[in-house]
N, C-alpha and C positions, 0 to 999 in steps of 0.2 A: 430676507433672501431671494431672491428673483432666481426664476427656474424656466429655462425654455426648450424647443429642439432647434437643433441648429446642425448647418453642415458646415464643416472645417477642413480645412487644409493646413498645410506646411506653408513657409512663408514662398516658397517657389509656384503656389499655387498649383499643385498635380494633387490628384487622387484624394478626391474630397469625400468623405464620410461624416453620417450625420450620427449626434450622441445628444444625450440630454445633458445641458449644460446648468451648474449651479453656479451662482456668485455667492458664496457666502461674504457677511460682513464682521464676523469674531469665529475665533478659533472654536469654539463651540458648536457654531453650524459647519465648519467643516468636517467636526467629527462627527457629525450627527450623517452628514453624506455619507462619510465612509464605513460607518456601522449599517445605514441601509441600503448601500449598494446593491445592485441587481447582479444577476450571474457573469453579466460581462464586465464587471468590474469597473474602476476607475482609474485615472490618472490626472494629476495637476497640470496647469497650464497658464502662462504668464501672458504676454504681447504677444506672441505666435511669431516669432522671430526664427524659430528653428525651420530649416527648410524642408525637412523630410516631414514623416510621421510619428514622430516621436511624442508630438502632444495631441495627439487625434485616439478616440477609443471608440470605433464602429459599433454601435449598437448598446453603447453602455452611458456611463456618466464620464462628464469632464467637470473639473474644480477649474473653474475662472478666480484666479488667486489676485486679481488686480485691484477689488477695492482692500484688499488687507495690505496697506502701503503706509503704516505709519512710520516715522523713523522715531523711534522711542527716547535715544539720548546719544549724545556725542560725548566721550571723556578725551578733554584737549590734552591731558597731562598722558593718560597711556595712550594715544594717537589709537582709538578705537569706535566704532559706530554701532549701536543695537537697533535693527531695524525689520520689521515685517519681512516675507518672502515676496511680497507685491510691490515691493518700491521700486522704481526703474533703477538702473544707473544712471541716466540724466537727471533725475531727480537727486540723488543723492549728490552728483558733483555740482550741482548748483547748491545744493544745502553746504556742503561740506568744502568748498572752494574757499567762500569768504572768508572760513575760518583757519585756512592755511593748511588744509587737508586735502590729499587725494587719493584716489582708490589705486592700490598698486597696481592693478591689471583691469584691465579695459579693453573689452573687443571692438569690433569695427563699427560696433552700434550704440547708441546710448539708449535703444528701447529694447532692453531687458531687461526684465526683472531678477532681483536678488536671487529669488526660488530656481529660475532658468539656469543663472551662470552656474547654481551649486551643481544642477542637474545635469549640467552640460560640462562642467568643470570648464568654462573657456578660457582663452589662454589671449593675449595679445601680441604688440611687437616686440614687448621686451621678455619675451618668456626664456631666452637664453640668461637671463640676470634675475628675473624675478620670478621665475616659475607660474605655474597656472592659478585660477582662484582660488584652487584647494588649499595652497600653500598659505593664504592669508584669511583663512577662517577660522577664527578662535572655539567657537561654539555654535551648535542649533538645536532648534527645538524641531522634531521630528513626529508628526502625527503617525503611529505606526496602524498596523491590518485592524489590531483589536481595539481601536478607538482609542488608545492612552498615548500621552505625551511621553517623548523620552528627549533627555538632554545627551548630544550625541558631542562626542571631544576628539579631537585629533589624536591619533596612535592606537582606535579602538577599529575592529572589524566594521561594526557598522558607519563607522566615519568611510573606510576605505570603501564599502560598497555604495554609498549613497554620493559622495562627490564622484560626479562624472556616471551614476548610475541612470540617469534619466528619467529620474522620478518613479522608479520601480520598487523602493525600498518602503515608499513613505510621501506624505506630503510634508516639506519643511514649511515651517510655520513662521521662524524669524531664525536670526543667526546675529551672532558676534563678528565684526571684522574687522581687522588690523589694516591700520592706513599709513601712507606715507606723508612725509610733512614735504610742502611746496611754500615759496615765498612770492611766487608769481602767478598768472593764469597765462604765461606766453611759453612760447616752445622756441626755442631754435633749429631752425631745420636745415640740413643740407641735403640737396639734390646732385645726384649724375648721372649720365646717360651711359650704358654699358652697350657695346655693340653686339654681343652675343651672350649667350647663356654661359658661356665660361666667365666672360667679364661680369657678368653679374654676381656669379658666386664667388670670384675672387672680392670683389667690393664687399658682401656681405660678410664673407670670412674674415676680412679685416676689420672689421667693427671689435673694437676693444672694449672693455667695460665701463670705460669713460662715455661709451656711446651706448646709452641702455637701450633706446627703440630704434631698430632697422627692419626696413622691409624693401621688395621692389615690386614693382607693378612688371609682368611680362607681356611681352606682345605676342600671342600663340595663333596670328596669324602670318609672320613674317618668313620668309623661308629663305634657303640659300646659307650664305655666309652671315646672315640675319637671324636665323635660328635664335629664336630664344632672347631677341634684345630686349633692353626695359630700361627702367628708371628707377635707382638705387635711392629712398629716402632715409635720411636719419635726423634723428633729434633726440632733446636734451632740454630739461625745465630749465627757463632762464631765471638765475638768481635774482634778488631785488638790487643788487649793486651794480646790474649792469644796466639797472634803468634809469633813464634821467632823474634828477630832483622832483621834477614837476607830475611824473607818472608815478612815483611811488606810492602816493596817498588811496591809487584807485590800482594798485598791481593786482588784486586778488580777486577783481570783478568778472563774474560768469556772464559771458556774452553767447547764447549758442546761436543768436543770429535767426533770422526769419525761416519759417518753415512754408514754402510755397505748395502751391496745389497739386497735388499728384497729376490729374488728368490734365493739367495745364504744363506738365515738363514733356513728355512723353508719349507721344500718340501711341496707340498698341500696335504693336507688331513692327515696329519701324528699322529696329536694329539688325537688321539680317547680314549675309557675310560682307556684303558690299559696303555699306552703311559702315560696318565695325571696322573692318581694313582701315579705311577714309579715316575714321576719328583715332585709330590705331596710330597711323603714320601723323597726324597732325600732333598728337600727343608727344610723340617722341622728337619727331622734328622741334617741336615747340618749347622743350624742357632746353636749357642750357647744359653745354659739356659738363659745366660744374657751377654748382651756385650754392654758396656758403650764408649761414648765420642768416638767413628768414626767418623774421619774425612772423608766427603764427598763434591765434588762439588756439586754447585748448581742444574745445569742442572740432573746431576746421582742422585739426591734425589726427584727433582720432578719429573721427565720426564723421568722415567727409561725405558720405552716401546719405545721412540723417537730413541733409536740406535737399536732398532731390528723392522724395519718399517714391515717386514713380516711375524709378528707373528698371524696375522689373516688368513693367508690361511692355514696355519696348521688344521683350522676347515671344511676345505672340498670345494667342488665348491659351494655348496648350500649357503655359508657364516655363519654368526653368527648374533645370537639376543641377544642385551643387554638389560640386565634388572636392573632396580632400583629402588628401593622403599624406603620410609621412614616410620617409626611408631614411635608414641610419647614415651616417658619415661613412664614408667608404662605396656608400652606392649610387655615386653621383651618374653613374653609365645608365643605371636603371632610370633616373630622373632626365637624361636625356633621351633616352627611348622613347619614354612618354611623352615629352614636349614635340620630339620628332613624328609620333605617328598622329597629334594632334595636328600640328602645320601639314603635313603632308594630304591630309584628309581634307584638309580648307575648313576645320570646325570654326561655327562663326563663335568662339571662347569668348566672355567678357570677365571684366573686374578678375581678371588672374594675378595673384598676388604670392609672393617666394617669402619664406620666412625660414630662420634659423631656429630649432628649439633646443635649449638646454636639456638637462635633465629630470627624469621622469617625477611625476607627483605622487603622492601616496592611491588618488583614485584608481581602483582596481579595471575599471572600464574608461578610464581617463584616455584622450586620444593622444597628447602630446607625447614625445619621446625623442630622445637625443640624435639630431640628425637634420633634414631639410622637410620643409611641409610644403607643396603647393595646393593654391585653392584655385577652381576657376568654376563659371556658370557656362551653361549651354541650355539650349531652347530643348523643351520637353519634347517638342513635336520634330526635332532634327530624324532625319530618315538612318536607321541601322545605329543609334543611340544604345539603346539596350546591348547589343554586342559587343560594340567599342568600349563600352563601361565595363562588362563583364573580362574582357580582355587586360584593361587596366589592373581589375582587382587581380588577375592572377599576377599579372606582373609583379605590383605589389606584395602581396602575400608570397611571393617566389624570393623577394628582397627581404624578408623578415618585416615588411614594413606591416602598416593599417590605413581604413580610410576612415573618416570622422562620423562614428554612429547619430551624431547632432544633426549632422547636415544629410542623412544617407535617406532614401526610399526606397530603395531596390538592391541590395545587397544580398547575395546567396546565402543562406545560413550555413553550408557547408565551410565556409573561409573565415568564420567567425573566428574560431577556436585558434588557428595559425597567427592572426593579427592581435588577439589579446588573448595570452597566456594564463592568467585569472580569471578566465570565466567560469572555471570547474568550481573555483571559491565562491564568487557570485553567485551563482546558480544554487549552490549547497545553503549559501544563509538565506536567498530569498524563501528558499523549501522552509527552514526551519522559523524565517521569521513570518512567513506569510503563506502557509501552508495550501489556503483555499484559494491562493491566486486574486487578492482582493486589489492588488495593483495591476495594471495591465494596460496595454497601448498598443494600436496597430503596428507599431515596431517589435515589441514585444513578442506577438502573437508570431510576425512574419519571421522574426531572427530564433525563435524560442530562447528566449531569454528567463 
């Protein structure tokens, strides 16, 4: 097991803190770290794609789980896979797709570990029909504060606290996941421009159960009658019989495409307000008014930013802050107000994505709830950013909504209970299961979790 002292940040590259990093290669080594933890506790970490400080632990220990990455078994009859927590979703897809299986839920990047997907209870473009990651976890093995390993099953309190629990109930060692069958590695994709936010909402609301995947890119720099304009993308898996005969023998080939150099892609600090506005204009105008049945490979459809790993560097040395919130159906005016605030201030927001959520899952601190969710990034060095986001937090909380904790690095703890009504249960279970506070993170201390 390797050990070193490192400075860690979230994916947004803000608020670095130093910790002792352990990289166990066996479950026994992971348990030894938990038993021998210091007074600042320990938290598990995967590939570092949490935007905020959920996988940092200033002055304490961090368990780098990426060496625990075995795919233990695939049951092609039951449609399940058993794997270690350090396996990335990208590697799972590369293994499962040629066998005719697919992950029912995948976020916007494949560079997330299974443990990270569980701790954050990630969601995808199909939450309305498939729910979040938690719905498809059949069981998991959890290393708890006493150094023991527990099998955790759906329907139990420990399952509810762990799924979306940000690693604060223990260290996920392995999981059994349910899968969905597919017959090709292609998606059939429809895109359509919308002239304003109402147009985007209407197009997303019109997506029925026959279109499982849907999301919209939003231009948060467009103003006036174009406020909230965007491009709506819908997709579904291509069936085998839709392919020509010569293509069917390679229908399930996984082709992720090349990964270019991060520094070769985006010069640091390039994308300020004016360049972002220009790129937004080119994107909106460059999309046909309506385009249907465009074939795309699964990695290109689900993980477009994975082919451009350096995109976040364009926001400057200070890094970026990712903000995501959800509000319920009937709270569309709150969504409109937030979009107007961003456009009036001419905030150089990037990668703004709007989606619909379906029913909530079992996770007590899971982010998704029925309604609308908007996510976007902002340069961390933007003047007045802290006050702006405080105002947005208050708007969201007043509307009965919540912000995503896995992406957060600055929420005030006083608003947390209003956003997450099962917070008292989570704290009580943690107090019972881990009275000495073995599992801690910068986020848990900041929000008193």
